[in-house]
N, CA, C and O atoms as CSV, one atom per row, in Angstrom:
chain,resi,resn,atom,element,x,y,z
A,1,MET,N,N,139.459,98.880,42.903
A,1,MET,CA,C,140.096,98.830,41.598
A,1,MET,C,C,141.424,99.578,41.648
A,1,MET,O,O,141.611,100.530,42.404
A,2,ALA,N,N,142.324,99.105,40.815
A,2,ALA,CA,C,143.634,99.736,40.690
A,2,ALA,C,C,144.052,99.661,39.230
A,2,ALA,O,O,143.584,98.799,38.486
A,3,THR,N,N,144.925,100.556,38.829
A,3,THR,CA,C,145.434,100.570,37.467
A,3,THR,C,C,146.802,99.913,37.449
A,3,THR,O,O,147.666,100.217,38.271
A,4,TYR,N,N,146.984,99.012,36.502
A,4,TYR,CA,C,148.259,98.304,36.337
A,4,TYR,C,C,148.746,98.482,34.914
A,4,TYR,O,O,147.980,98.358,33.958
A,5,ASN,N,N,150.023,98.773,34.787
A,5,ASN,CA,C,150.693,98.795,33.494
A,5,ASN,C,C,151.546,97.536,33.443
A,5,ASN,O,O,152.591,97.453,34.088
A,6,LEU,N,N,151.090,96.563,32.672
A,6,LEU,CA,C,151.730,95.251,32.648
A,6,LEU,C,C,152.572,95.086,31.396
A,6,LEU,O,O,152.116,95.363,30.287
A,7,ASN,N,N,153.812,94.628,31.584
A,7,ASN,CA,C,154.720,94.355,30.473
A,7,ASN,C,C,154.474,92.908,30.037
A,7,ASN,O,O,154.952,91.963,30.664
A,8,ILE,N,N,153.722,92.764,28.955
A,8,ILE,CA,C,153.347,91.437,28.468
A,8,ILE,C,C,153.810,91.310,27.019
A,8,ILE,O,O,153.433,92.105,26.158
A,9,ASN,N,N,154.620,90.312,26.773
A,9,ASN,CA,C,155.111,90.031,25.422
A,9,ASN,C,C,155.798,91.244,24.796
A,9,ASN,O,O,155.709,91.472,23.589
A,10,GLY,N,N,156.482,92.015,25.640
A,10,GLY,CA,C,157.239,93.161,25.165
A,10,GLY,C,C,156.425,94.417,24.916
A,10,GLY,O,O,156.950,95.404,24.401
A,11,LYS,N,N,155.153,94.392,25.274
A,11,LYS,CA,C,154.288,95.568,25.127
A,11,LYS,C,C,153.691,95.900,26.484
A,11,LYS,O,O,153.527,95.021,27.330
A,12,VAL,N,N,153.366,97.170,26.689
A,12,VAL,CA,C,152.751,97.579,27.936
A,12,VAL,C,C,151.242,97.646,27.748
A,12,VAL,O,O,150.742,98.312,26.841
A,13,PHE,N,N,150.526,96.946,28.620
A,13,PHE,CA,C,149.070,96.934,28.619
A,13,PHE,C,C,148.587,97.595,29.893
A,13,PHE,O,O,149.071,97.280,30.981
A,14,LYS,N,N,147.641,98.506,29.769
A,14,LYS,CA,C,147.060,99.174,30.925
A,14,LYS,C,C,145.711,98.527,31.216
A,14,LYS,O,O,144.896,98.329,30.315
A,15,THR,N,N,145.489,98.202,32.485
A,15,THR,CA,C,144.225,97.596,32.868
A,15,THR,C,C,143.812,98.071,34.251
A,15,THR,O,O,144.657,98.310,35.113
A,16,ASP,N,N,142.528,98.202,34.453
A,16,ASP,CA,C,141.968,98.580,35.745
A,16,ASP,C,C,141.215,97.384,36.304
A,16,ASP,O,O,140.147,97.022,35.809
A,17,VAL,N,N,141.779,96.775,37.336
A,17,VAL,CA,C,141.173,95.598,37.959
A,17,VAL,C,C,141.424,95.619,39.455
A,17,VAL,O,O,142.257,96.381,39.947
A,18,ALA,N,N,140.703,94.783,40.167
A,18,ALA,CA,C,140.949,94.629,41.601
A,18,ALA,C,C,142.330,93.996,41.803
A,18,ALA,O,O,142.722,93.126,41.025
A,19,PRO,N,N,143.065,94.411,42.819
A,19,PRO,CA,C,144.423,93.885,43.048
A,19,PRO,C,C,144.494,92.368,43.203
A,19,PRO,O,O,145.523,91.767,42.893
A,20,ASP,N,N,143.420,91.742,43.677
A,20,ASP,CA,C,143.442,90.298,43.890
A,20,ASP,C,C,142.948,89.503,42.673
A,20,ASP,O,O,142.802,88.283,42.756
A,21,THR,N,N,142.693,90.171,41.560
A,21,THR,CA,C,142.265,89.476,40.346
A,21,THR,C,C,143.399,88.581,39.855
A,21,THR,O,O,144.520,89.054,39.668
A,22,PRO,N,N,143.121,87.291,39.643
A,22,PRO,CA,C,144.180,86.419,39.135
A,22,PRO,C,C,144.684,86.886,37.769
A,22,PRO,O,O,143.903,87.315,36.919
A,23,LEU,N,N,145.990,86.797,37.574
A,23,LEU,CA,C,146.588,87.212,36.305
A,23,LEU,C,C,145.929,86.511,35.125
A,23,LEU,O,O,145.758,87.116,34.067
A,24,LEU,N,N,145.557,85.249,35.288
A,24,LEU,CA,C,144.907,84.514,34.198
A,24,LEU,C,C,143.700,85.262,33.668
A,24,LEU,O,O,143.525,85.376,32.455
A,25,TRP,N,N,142.865,85.773,34.559
A,25,TRP,CA,C,141.643,86.457,34.125
A,25,TRP,C,C,141.950,87.827,33.540
A,25,TRP,O,O,141.222,88.301,32.667
A,26,VAL,N,N,143.007,88.466,34.001
A,26,VAL,CA,C,143.425,89.726,33.380
A,26,VAL,C,C,143.852,89.454,31.940
A,26,VAL,O,O,143.441,90.158,31.018
A,27,LEU,N,N,144.690,88.416,31.755
A,27,LEU,CA,C,145.156,88.072,30.408
A,27,LEU,C,C,143.991,87.751,29.488
A,27,LEU,O,O,143.897,88.295,28.388
A,28,ARG,N,N,143.112,86.875,29.928
A,28,ARG,CA,C,142.037,86.384,29.070
A,28,ARG,C,C,140.883,87.382,28.935
A,28,ARG,O,O,140.503,87.749,27.823
A,29,ASP,N,N,140.333,87.815,30.060
A,29,ASP,CA,C,139.103,88.597,30.038
A,29,ASP,C,C,139.307,90.084,29.795
A,29,ASP,O,O,138.454,90.741,29.200
A,30,HIS,N,N,140.432,90.615,30.252
A,30,HIS,CA,C,140.639,92.056,30.123
A,30,HIS,C,C,141.530,92.420,28.944
A,30,HIS,O,O,141.387,93.498,28.368
A,31,LEU,N,N,142.447,91.530,28.579
A,31,LEU,CA,C,143.400,91.860,27.519
A,31,LEU,C,C,143.220,91.020,26.255
A,31,LEU,O,O,143.872,91.285,25.245
A,32,GLY,N,N,142.360,90.027,26.294
A,32,GLY,CA,C,142.073,89.226,25.108
A,32,GLY,C,C,143.177,88.282,24.682
A,32,GLY,O,O,143.207,87.849,23.531
A,33,LEU,N,N,144.086,87.955,25.587
A,33,LEU,CA,C,145.154,86.997,25.292
A,33,LEU,C,C,144.646,85.616,25.698
A,33,LEU,O,O,144.776,85.216,26.855
A,34,LEU,N,N,144.077,84.900,24.755
A,34,LEU,CA,C,143.330,83.690,25.048
A,34,LEU,C,C,144.138,82.405,24.995
A,34,LEU,O,O,143.588,81.332,25.243
A,35,GLY,N,N,145.424,82.478,24.682
A,35,GLY,CA,C,146.241,81.277,24.598
A,35,GLY,C,C,146.458,80.598,25.936
A,35,GLY,O,O,146.572,79.374,25.997
A,36,THR,N,N,146.516,81.363,26.997
A,36,THR,CA,C,146.679,80.813,28.340
A,36,THR,C,C,145.319,80.312,28.792
A,36,THR,O,O,144.335,81.051,28.739
A,37,LYS,N,N,145.254,79.076,29.230
A,37,LYS,CA,C,143.970,78.422,29.520
A,37,LYS,C,C,143.698,78.283,31.013
A,37,LYS,O,O,144.620,78.240,31.828
A,38,TYR,N,N,142.427,78.215,31.351
A,38,TYR,CA,C,141.979,77.870,32.696
A,38,TYR,C,C,141.828,76.360,32.739
A,38,TYR,O,O,141.176,75.767,31.880
A,39,GLY,N,N,142.435,75.740,33.746
A,39,GLY,CA,C,142.305,74.297,33.887
A,39,GLY,C,C,141.636,73.923,35.189
A,39,GLY,O,O,140.484,73.488,35.198
A,40,CYS,N,N,142.351,74.088,36.296
A,40,CYS,CA,C,141.843,73.615,37.584
A,40,CYS,C,C,141.502,74.751,38.548
A,40,CYS,O,O,140.694,74.559,39.457
A,41,GLY,N,N,142.096,75.914,38.371
A,41,GLY,CA,C,141.860,77.023,39.290
A,41,GLY,C,C,142.606,76.907,40.606
A,41,GLY,O,O,142.379,77.697,41.523
A,42,MET,N,N,143.504,75.915,40.707
A,42,MET,CA,C,144.242,75.685,41.950
A,42,MET,C,C,145.748,75.619,41.720
A,42,MET,O,O,146.487,75.191,42.607
A,43,ALA,N,N,146.213,76.036,40.544
A,43,ALA,CA,C,147.641,76.034,40.190
A,43,ALA,C,C,148.243,74.640,40.240
A,43,ALA,O,O,149.412,74.477,40.590
A,44,MET,N,N,147.452,73.636,39.893
A,44,MET,CA,C,147.951,72.265,39.956
A,44,MET,C,C,148.108,71.615,38.588
A,44,MET,O,O,148.918,70.698,38.453
A,45,CYS,N,N,147.372,72.048,37.569
A,45,CYS,CA,C,147.393,71.320,36.296
A,45,CYS,C,C,148.375,71.895,35.277
A,45,CYS,O,O,148.870,71.162,34.421
A,46,GLY,N,N,148.661,73.188,35.357
A,46,GLY,CA,C,149.634,73.803,34.462
A,46,GLY,C,C,149.081,74.431,33.201
A,46,GLY,O,O,149.844,75.027,32.441
A,47,ALA,N,N,147.789,74.325,32.945
A,47,ALA,CA,C,147.222,74.901,31.725
A,47,ALA,C,C,147.396,76.423,31.676
A,47,ALA,O,O,147.421,77.012,30.595
A,48,CYS,N,N,147.514,77.044,32.824
A,48,CYS,CA,C,147.591,78.501,32.914
A,48,CYS,C,C,149.020,79.033,32.978
A,48,CYS,O,O,149.227,80.186,33.358
A,49,THR,N,N,150.006,78.219,32.615
A,49,THR,CA,C,151.412,78.600,32.773
A,49,THR,C,C,151.858,79.658,31.777
A,49,THR,O,O,151.612,79.545,30.576
A,50,VAL,N,N,152.516,80.687,32.294
A,50,VAL,CA,C,153.197,81.716,31.498
A,50,VAL,C,C,154.586,81.888,32.103
A,50,VAL,O,O,154.913,81.254,33.106
A,51,HIS,N,N,155.388,82.732,31.502
A,51,HIS,CA,C,156.694,83.059,32.086
A,51,HIS,C,C,156.592,84.400,32.795
A,51,HIS,O,O,156.122,85.384,32.224
A,52,ILE,N,N,157.031,84.427,34.027
A,52,ILE,CA,C,157.157,85.667,34.795
A,52,ILE,C,C,158.650,85.837,35.032
A,52,ILE,O,O,159.268,85.054,35.753
A,53,ASN,N,N,159.220,86.862,34.424
A,53,ASN,CA,C,160.674,87.083,34.485
A,53,ASN,C,C,161.446,85.812,34.109
A,53,ASN,O,O,162.470,85.490,34.711
A,54,GLY,N,N,160.933,85.106,33.108
A,54,GLY,CA,C,161.605,83.927,32.581
A,54,GLY,C,C,161.291,82.620,33.276
A,54,GLY,O,O,161.723,81.563,32.816
A,55,GLU,N,N,160.556,82.663,34.366
A,55,GLU,CA,C,160.226,81.458,35.129
A,55,GLU,C,C,158.808,80.997,34.808
A,55,GLU,O,O,157.885,81.811,34.761
A,56,ALA,N,N,158.632,79.696,34.588
A,56,ALA,CA,C,157.294,79.146,34.368
A,56,ALA,C,C,156.470,79.344,35.636
A,56,ALA,O,O,156.876,78.923,36.719
A,57,THR,N,N,155.317,79.984,35.497
A,57,THR,CA,C,154.498,80.364,36.645
A,57,THR,C,C,153.027,80.126,36.336
A,57,THR,O,O,152.555,80.432,35.241
A,58,ARG,N,N,152.318,79.586,37.295
A,58,ARG,CA,C,150.871,79.352,37.165
A,58,ARG,C,C,150.139,80.660,37.459
A,58,ARG,O,O,150.453,81.339,38.436
A,59,THR,N,N,149.179,81.010,36.630
A,59,THR,CA,C,148.525,82.314,36.740
A,59,THR,C,C,147.122,82.286,37.325
A,59,THR,O,O,146.556,83.342,37.607
A,60,CYS,N,N,146.550,81.112,37.513
A,60,CYS,CA,C,145.146,81.050,37.939
A,60,CYS,C,C,144.929,81.518,39.376
A,60,CYS,O,O,143.817,81.904,39.736
A,61,ILE,N,N,145.975,81.488,40.198
A,61,ILE,CA,C,145.838,81.969,41.584
A,61,ILE,C,C,146.802,83.108,41.894
A,61,ILE,O,O,146.890,83.550,43.039
A,62,LEU,N,N,147.520,83.582,40.890
A,62,LEU,CA,C,148.518,84.634,41.076
A,62,LEU,C,C,147.858,86.007,40.941
A,62,LEU,O,O,147.410,86.364,39.851
A,63,PRO,N,N,147.789,86.781,42.022
A,63,PRO,CA,C,147.136,88.093,41.926
A,63,PRO,C,C,147.925,89.056,41.034
A,63,PRO,O,O,149.154,89.106,41.079
A,64,VAL,N,N,147.198,89.806,40.238
A,64,VAL,CA,C,147.834,90.745,39.312
A,64,VAL,C,C,148.708,91.747,40.060
A,64,VAL,O,O,149.700,92.228,39.513
A,65,SER,N,N,148.358,92.061,41.281
A,65,SER,CA,C,149.141,93.034,42.057
A,65,SER,C,C,150.559,92.543,42.322
A,65,SER,O,O,151.442,93.355,42.598
A,66,SER,N,N,150.798,91.251,42.246
A,66,SER,CA,C,152.130,90.717,42.525
A,66,SER,C,C,153.050,90.722,41.305
A,66,SER,O,O,154.230,90.393,41.427
A,67,VAL,N,N,152.538,91.085,40.144
A,67,VAL,CA,C,153.349,91.047,38.922
A,67,VAL,C,C,153.409,92.387,38.195
A,67,VAL,O,O,153.777,92.442,37.021
A,68,SER,N,N,153.054,93.448,38.877
A,68,SER,CA,C,152.981,94.746,38.209
A,68,SER,C,C,154.318,95.240,37.680
A,68,SER,O,O,154.345,96.053,36.756
A,69,GLU,N,N,155.421,94.773,38.237
A,69,GLU,CA,C,156.744,95.184,37.780
A,69,GLU,C,C,157.440,94.097,36.966
A,69,GLU,O,O,158.599,94.266,36.585
A,70,ALA,N,N,156.767,93.003,36.697
A,70,ALA,CA,C,157.388,91.837,36.070
A,70,ALA,C,C,157.319,91.883,34.545
A,70,ALA,O,O,156.504,92.590,33.953
A,71,LYS,N,N,158.204,91.105,33.941
A,71,LYS,CA,C,158.157,90.868,32.500
A,71,LYS,C,C,157.385,89.561,32.311
A,71,LYS,O,O,157.823,88.499,32.753
A,72,ILE,N,N,156.243,89.654,31.654
A,72,ILE,CA,C,155.350,88.517,31.482
A,72,ILE,C,C,155.392,88.075,30.021
A,72,ILE,O,O,155.300,88.900,29.112
A,73,THR,N,N,155.532,86.770,29.806
A,73,THR,CA,C,155.489,86.225,28.457
A,73,THR,C,C,154.418,85.143,28.420
A,73,THR,O,O,154.449,84.194,29.203
A,74,THR,N,N,153.472,85.298,27.501
A,74,THR,CA,C,152.436,84.292,27.301
A,74,THR,C,C,152.798,83.467,26.066
A,74,THR,O,O,153.785,83.755,25.389
A,75,ILE,N,N,152.013,82.460,25.783
A,75,ILE,CA,C,152.265,81.630,24.605
A,75,ILE,C,C,152.259,82.489,23.335
A,75,ILE,O,O,152.983,82.190,22.386
A,76,GLU,N,N,151.463,83.534,23.313
A,76,GLU,CA,C,151.425,84.420,22.144
A,76,GLU,C,C,152.742,85.146,21.933
A,76,GLU,O,O,153.063,85.537,20.811
A,77,GLY,N,N,153.509,85.329,23.005
A,77,GLY,CA,C,154.761,86.071,22.921
A,77,GLY,C,C,156.017,85.209,22.961
A,77,GLY,O,O,157.131,85.734,22.974
A,78,LEU,N,N,155.845,83.897,22.981
A,78,LEU,CA,C,157.017,83.028,23.055
A,78,LEU,C,C,157.914,83.210,21.832
A,78,LEU,O,O,159.139,83.210,21.951
A,79,SER,N,N,157.304,83.365,20.663
A,79,SER,CA,C,158.059,83.676,19.445
A,79,SER,C,C,157.125,84.387,18.479
A,79,SER,O,O,155.917,84.149,18.474
A,80,GLU,N,N,157.697,85.260,17.666
A,80,GLU,CA,C,156.881,86.044,16.734
A,80,GLU,C,C,156.159,85.191,15.709
A,80,GLU,O,O,155.005,85.454,15.371
A,81,LYS,N,N,156.840,84.168,15.214
A,81,LYS,CA,C,156.289,83.378,14.116
A,81,LYS,C,C,155.916,81.955,14.523
A,81,LYS,O,O,155.666,81.110,13.664
A,82,GLY,N,N,155.878,81.688,15.821
A,82,GLY,CA,C,155.583,80.336,16.270
A,82,GLY,C,C,156.709,79.369,15.977
A,82,GLY,O,O,156.489,78.170,15.809
A,83,ASP,N,N,157.936,79.912,15.915
A,83,ASP,CA,C,159.073,79.078,15.545
A,83,ASP,C,C,160.073,78.854,16.680
A,83,ASP,O,O,161.235,78.531,16.434
A,84,HIS,N,N,159.625,79.023,17.899
A,84,HIS,CA,C,160.478,78.676,19.038
A,84,HIS,C,C,160.785,77.180,18.922
A,84,HIS,O,O,159.920,76.419,18.489
A,85,PRO,N,N,161.980,76.742,19.293
A,85,PRO,CA,C,162.323,75.316,19.173
A,85,PRO,C,C,161.310,74.371,19.826
A,85,PRO,O,O,161.071,73.277,19.315
A,86,VAL,N,N,160.723,74.778,20.935
A,86,VAL,CA,C,159.719,73.913,21.569
A,86,VAL,C,C,158.464,73.854,20.704
A,86,VAL,O,O,157.874,72.786,20.540
A,87,GLN,N,N,158.057,74.978,20.158
A,87,GLN,CA,C,156.868,74.981,19.305
A,87,GLN,C,C,157.074,74.147,18.045
A,87,GLN,O,O,156.179,73.403,17.643
A,88,THR,N,N,158.242,74.262,17.420
A,88,THR,CA,C,158.487,73.473,16.212
A,88,THR,C,C,158.585,71.992,16.536
A,88,THR,O,O,158.113,71.158,15.763
A,89,ALA,N,N,159.192,71.653,17.671
A,89,ALA,CA,C,159.260,70.251,18.079
A,89,ALA,C,C,157.865,69.705,18.362
A,89,ALA,O,O,157.564,68.562,18.016
A,90,TRP,N,N,157.020,70.506,18.985
A,90,TRP,CA,C,155.646,70.087,19.270
A,90,TRP,C,C,154.930,69.732,17.960
A,90,TRP,O,O,154.201,68.744,17.874
A,91,HIS,N,N,155.163,70.559,16.961
A,91,HIS,CA,C,154.540,70.328,15.654
A,91,HIS,C,C,155.118,69.078,14.988
A,91,HIS,O,O,154.376,68.248,14.463
A,92,GLU,N,N,156.422,68.953,15.013
A,92,GLU,CA,C,157.080,67.808,14.369
A,92,GLU,C,C,156.672,66.479,14.993
A,92,GLU,O,O,156.481,65.490,14.285
A,93,VAL,N,N,156.541,66.455,16.305
A,93,VAL,CA,C,156.181,65.227,17.009
A,93,VAL,C,C,154.662,65.009,17.000
A,93,VAL,O,O,154.183,63.915,17.300
A,94,ASP,N,N,153.914,66.060,16.653
A,94,ASP,CA,C,152.442,66.000,16.638
A,94,ASP,C,C,151.917,65.676,18.038
A,94,ASP,O,O,151.165,64.722,18.235
A,95,VAL,N,N,152.338,66.498,19.001
A,95,VAL,CA,C,152.020,66.259,20.403
A,95,VAL,C,C,150.524,66.362,20.716
A,95,VAL,O,O,149.976,65.441,21.321
A,96,PRO,N,N,149.847,67.438,20.330
A,96,PRO,CA,C,148.486,67.622,20.841
A,96,PRO,C,C,147.490,66.569,20.355
A,96,PRO,O,O,147.520,66.119,19.210
A,97,GLN,N,N,146.626,66.210,21.263
A,97,GLN,CA,C,145.466,65.427,20.881
A,97,GLN,C,C,144.288,66.393,20.941
A,97,GLN,O,O,143.802,66.824,19.895
A,98,CYS,N,N,143.819,66.744,22.132
A,98,CYS,CA,C,142.775,67.771,22.205
A,98,CYS,C,C,143.396,69.158,22.156
A,98,CYS,O,O,142.770,70.101,21.674
A,99,GLY,N,N,144.630,69.290,22.655
A,99,GLY,CA,C,145.362,70.545,22.587
A,99,GLY,C,C,145.144,71.504,23.726
A,99,GLY,O,O,145.836,72.519,23.804
A,100,TYR,N,N,144.205,71.224,24.619
A,100,TYR,CA,C,143.857,72.193,25.649
A,100,TYR,C,C,145.035,72.557,26.553
A,100,TYR,O,O,145.220,73.732,26.869
A,101,CYS,N,N,145.818,71.596,26.967
A,101,CYS,CA,C,146.905,71.852,27.918
A,101,CYS,C,C,148.193,72.304,27.237
A,101,CYS,O,O,149.161,72.636,27.920
A,102,GLN,N,N,148.222,72.324,25.933
A,102,GLN,CA,C,149.486,72.463,25.222
A,102,GLN,C,C,150.201,73.790,25.433
A,102,GLN,O,O,151.429,73.805,25.510
A,103,ALA,N,N,149.490,74.889,25.527
A,103,ALA,CA,C,150.168,76.175,25.766
A,103,ALA,C,C,150.938,76.124,27.084
A,103,ALA,O,O,152.089,76.556,27.151
A,104,GLY,N,N,150.306,75.599,28.124
A,104,GLY,CA,C,150.979,75.476,29.417
A,104,GLY,C,C,152.146,74.501,29.367
A,104,GLY,O,O,153.188,74.735,29.980
A,105,GLN,N,N,151.967,73.408,28.635
A,105,GLN,CA,C,153.046,72.435,28.482
A,105,GLN,C,C,154.241,73.086,27.775
A,105,GLN,O,O,155.383,72.936,28.208
A,106,ILE,N,N,153.969,73.803,26.697
A,106,ILE,CA,C,155.028,74.447,25.916
A,106,ILE,C,C,155.750,75.494,26.752
A,106,ILE,O,O,156.978,75.573,26.718
A,107,MET,N,N,155.008,76.291,27.495
A,107,MET,CA,C,155.640,77.325,28.315
A,107,MET,C,C,156.502,76.707,29.416
A,107,MET,O,O,157.576,77.223,29.726
A,108,THR,N,N,156.039,75.613,30.003
A,108,THR,CA,C,156.835,74.916,31.013
A,108,THR,C,C,158.107,74.359,30.387
A,108,THR,O,O,159.196,74.510,30.941
A,109,ALA,N,N,157.966,73.718,29.237
A,109,ALA,CA,C,159.127,73.121,28.560
A,109,ALA,C,C,160.138,74.180,28.145
A,109,ALA,O,O,161.343,73.975,28.291
A,110,ALA,N,N,159.664,75.309,27.630
A,110,ALA,CA,C,160.576,76.369,27.182
A,110,ALA,C,C,161.389,76.926,28.346
A,110,ALA,O,O,162.595,77.133,28.212
A,111,ALA,N,N,160.750,77.170,29.475
A,111,ALA,CA,C,161.477,77.678,30.646
A,111,ALA,C,C,162.451,76.623,31.166
A,111,ALA,O,O,163.574,76.947,31.551
A,112,PHE,N,N,162.024,75.372,31.176
A,112,PHE,CA,C,162.884,74.288,31.638
A,112,PHE,C,C,164.129,74.173,30.764
A,112,PHE,O,O,165.244,74.080,31.278
A,113,LEU,N,N,163.943,74.178,29.445
A,113,LEU,CA,C,165.090,74.023,28.546
A,113,LEU,C,C,166.026,75.224,28.577
A,113,LEU,O,O,167.219,75.088,28.304
A,114,LYS,N,N,165.502,76.383,28.902
A,114,LYS,CA,C,166.366,77.554,29.024
A,114,LYS,C,C,167.332,77.382,30.194
A,114,LYS,O,O,168.485,77.807,30.127
A,115,SER,N,N,166.853,76.759,31.258
A,115,SER,CA,C,167.716,76.554,32.429
A,115,SER,C,C,168.485,75.240,32.374
A,115,SER,O,O,169.482,75.076,33.077
A,116,ASN,N,N,168.032,74.305,31.547
A,116,ASN,CA,C,168.672,72.995,31.442
A,116,ASN,C,C,168.654,72.564,29.970
A,116,ASN,O,O,167.808,71.758,29.581
A,117,PRO,N,N,169.565,73.080,29.153
A,117,PRO,CA,C,169.516,72.838,27.710
A,117,PRO,C,C,169.854,71.415,27.258
A,117,PRO,O,O,169.590,71.052,26.111
A,118,LYS,N,N,170.423,70.625,28.131
A,118,LYS,CA,C,170.780,69.249,27.759
A,118,LYS,C,C,170.260,68.269,28.827
A,118,LYS,O,O,171.047,67.612,29.508
A,119,PRO,N,N,168.941,68.182,28.961
A,119,PRO,CA,C,168.383,67.364,30.035
A,119,PRO,C,C,168.395,65.869,29.727
A,119,PRO,O,O,168.405,65.445,28.571
A,120,THR,N,N,168.393,65.106,30.784
A,120,THR,CA,C,168.212,63.665,30.657
A,120,THR,C,C,166.708,63.384,30.553
A,120,THR,O,O,165.879,64.258,30.809
A,121,THR,N,N,166.382,62.165,30.177
A,121,THR,CA,C,164.975,61.767,30.110
A,121,THR,C,C,164.316,61.915,31.479
A,121,THR,O,O,163.176,62.372,31.571
A,122,GLU,N,N,165.012,61.538,32.524
A,122,GLU,CA,C,164.470,61.637,33.876
A,122,GLU,C,C,164.235,63.092,34.271
A,122,GLU,O,O,163.228,63.409,34.905
A,123,GLU,N,N,165.162,63.976,33.898
A,123,GLU,CA,C,164.979,65.401,34.203
A,123,GLU,C,C,163.779,65.971,33.464
A,123,GLU,O,O,163.040,66.784,34.019
A,124,ILE,N,N,163.577,65.557,32.226
A,124,ILE,CA,C,162.402,66.009,31.469
A,124,ILE,C,C,161.136,65.524,32.154
A,124,ILE,O,O,160.204,66.302,32.358
A,125,GLU,N,N,161.095,64.262,32.506
A,125,GLU,CA,C,159.901,63.720,33.155
A,125,GLU,C,C,159.600,64.438,34.467
A,125,GLU,O,O,158.440,64.709,34.776
A,126,THR,N,N,160.630,64.742,35.230
A,126,THR,CA,C,160.437,65.459,36.490
A,126,THR,C,C,159.940,66.880,36.229
A,126,THR,O,O,159.003,67.341,36.880
A,127,ALA,N,N,160.563,67.568,35.285
A,127,ALA,CA,C,160.193,68.955,34.993
A,127,ALA,C,C,158.767,69.073,34.475
A,127,ALA,O,O,158.071,70.044,34.773
A,128,MET,N,N,158.337,68.096,33.708
A,128,MET,CA,C,157.020,68.162,33.073
A,128,MET,C,C,155.933,67.454,33.888
A,128,MET,O,O,154.760,67.488,33.514
A,129,SER,N,N,156.310,66.818,34.988
A,129,SER,CA,C,155.366,65.982,35.737
A,129,SER,C,C,154.225,66.747,36.400
A,129,SER,O,O,153.194,66.157,36.723
A,130,ASN,N,N,154.392,68.026,36.603
A,130,ASN,CA,C,153.331,68.808,37.246
A,130,ASN,C,C,152.373,69.442,36.250
A,130,ASN,O,O,151.469,70.179,36.645
A,131,ASN,N,N,152.555,69.170,34.975
A,131,ASN,CA,C,151.615,69.618,33.957
A,131,ASN,C,C,150.771,68.418,33.543
A,131,ASN,O,O,151.296,67.396,33.101
A,132,LEU,N,N,149.480,68.556,33.688
A,132,LEU,CA,C,148.585,67.443,33.401
A,132,LEU,C,C,148.061,67.500,31.969
A,132,LEU,O,O,147.777,68.568,31.427
A,133,CYS,N,N,147.942,66.310,31.376
A,133,CYS,CA,C,147.373,66.164,30.037
A,133,CYS,C,C,146.268,65.126,30.137
A,133,CYS,O,O,146.533,63.943,30.347
A,134,ARG,N,N,145.042,65.569,29.988
A,134,ARG,CA,C,143.935,64.624,30.147
A,134,ARG,C,C,143.880,63.597,29.023
A,134,ARG,O,O,143.219,62.567,29.159
A,135,CYS,N,N,144.562,63.863,27.919
A,135,CYS,CA,C,144.594,62.908,26.809
A,135,CYS,C,C,145.730,61.894,26.953
A,135,CYS,O,O,145.763,60.895,26.235
A,136,GLY,N,N,146.653,62.146,27.872
A,136,GLY,CA,C,147.726,61.208,28.134
A,136,GLY,C,C,148.816,61.178,27.076
A,136,GLY,O,O,149.365,60.116,26.785
A,137,THR,N,N,149.138,62.334,26.492
A,137,THR,CA,C,150.181,62.367,25.454
A,137,THR,C,C,151.578,62.561,26.047
A,137,THR,O,O,152.451,63.146,25.407
A,138,TYR,N,N,151.780,62.080,27.241
A,138,TYR,CA,C,153.044,62.289,27.942
A,138,TYR,C,C,154.251,61.761,27.177
A,138,TYR,O,O,155.313,62.383,27.213
A,139,HIS,N,N,154.120,60.653,26.498
A,139,HIS,CA,C,155.259,60.123,25.734
A,139,HIS,C,C,155.628,61.052,24.582
A,139,HIS,O,O,156.809,61.210,24.274
A,140,ARG,N,N,154.635,61.669,23.943
A,140,ARG,CA,C,154.932,62.624,22.863
A,140,ARG,C,C,155.471,63.933,23.426
A,140,ARG,O,O,156.326,64.569,22.810
A,141,ILE,N,N,154.983,64.333,24.581
A,141,ILE,CA,C,155.506,65.539,25.234
A,141,ILE,C,C,156.988,65.338,25.538
A,141,ILE,O,O,157.807,66.201,25.222
A,142,ARG,N,N,157.336,64.215,26.143
A,142,ARG,CA,C,158.739,63.917,26.454
A,142,ARG,C,C,159.579,63.904,25.174
A,142,ARG,O,O,160.674,64.467,25.146
A,143,GLU,N,N,159.077,63.272,24.129
A,143,GLU,CA,C,159.806,63.205,22.858
A,143,GLU,C,C,160.015,64.605,22.270
A,143,GLU,O,O,161.090,64.907,21.750
A,144,ALA,N,N,158.997,65.450,22.352
A,144,ALA,CA,C,159.115,66.810,21.815
A,144,ALA,C,C,160.113,67.642,22.619
A,144,ALA,O,O,160.866,68.424,22.040
A,145,VAL,N,N,160.131,67.486,23.934
A,145,VAL,CA,C,161.098,68.220,24.756
A,145,VAL,C,C,162.510,67.751,24.421
A,145,VAL,O,O,163.431,68.564,24.334
A,146,GLN,N,N,162.683,66.452,24.234
A,146,GLN,CA,C,164.000,65.932,23.842
A,146,GLN,C,C,164.415,66.508,22.497
A,146,GLN,O,O,165.563,66.920,22.334
A,147,LEU,N,N,163.510,66.546,21.536
A,147,LEU,CA,C,163.805,67.109,20.222
A,147,LEU,C,C,164.113,68.593,20.320
A,147,LEU,O,O,165.068,69.067,19.704
A,148,ALA,N,N,163.325,69.331,21.082
A,148,ALA,CA,C,163.555,70.770,21.244
A,148,ALA,C,C,164.922,71.042,21.851
A,148,ALA,O,O,165.573,72.026,21.499
A,149,ALA,N,N,165.362,70.181,22.757
A,149,ALA,CA,C,166.672,70.362,23.384
A,149,ALA,C,C,167.772,70.319,22.341
A,149,ALA,O,O,168.781,71.007,22.486
A,150,THR,N,N,167.601,69.528,21.298
A,150,THR,CA,C,168.623,69.453,20.245
A,150,THR,C,C,168.606,70.693,19.355
A,150,THR,O,O,169.577,70.964,18.648
A,151,LYS,N,N,167.503,71.448,19.389
A,151,LYS,CA,C,167.356,72.638,18.533
A,151,LYS,C,C,167.679,73.940,19.264
A,151,LYS,O,O,167.815,74.985,18.628
A,152,MET,N,N,167.804,73.890,20.589
A,152,MET,CA,C,168.041,75.114,21.359
A,152,MET,C,C,169.428,75.665,21.055
A,152,MET,O,O,170.392,74.919,20.882
A,153,LYS,N,N,169.500,76.981,20.998
A,153,LYS,CA,C,170.777,77.662,20.705
A,153,LYS,C,C,171.394,78.166,21.964
A,153,LYS,O,O,172.469,78.765,21.927
């Protein structure tokens, strides 16, 4: 066991866990931040995506020891009132069907739009292609990312 002081959503959380504990389980099981979801456990589906120093990162296989100095943002910390342009676009387009993958989708889209504020349709499809949606709402996801791009400041 080791003690980690993690900067998550602008607050410092102290936790005692094994160094190889995946960040996903620290967030969910130790800190009660349940917005980040477990999907595949192999960093392939994207349900577990958060921002690590502003970059969309899969947390299901990422050991907590590798992020002890990082700035971590989960879906709970993306915006105080749920009014990030991606979140509002998601609502306006009515993207979720089951909703399970949506936190990871939103976190991926937010990081993508921060680095590419005026993407083409092809760039959106490429950026979002590694996030899986078992309900197949890909057309609404693309539409919401396009809408969010028009709202980004």
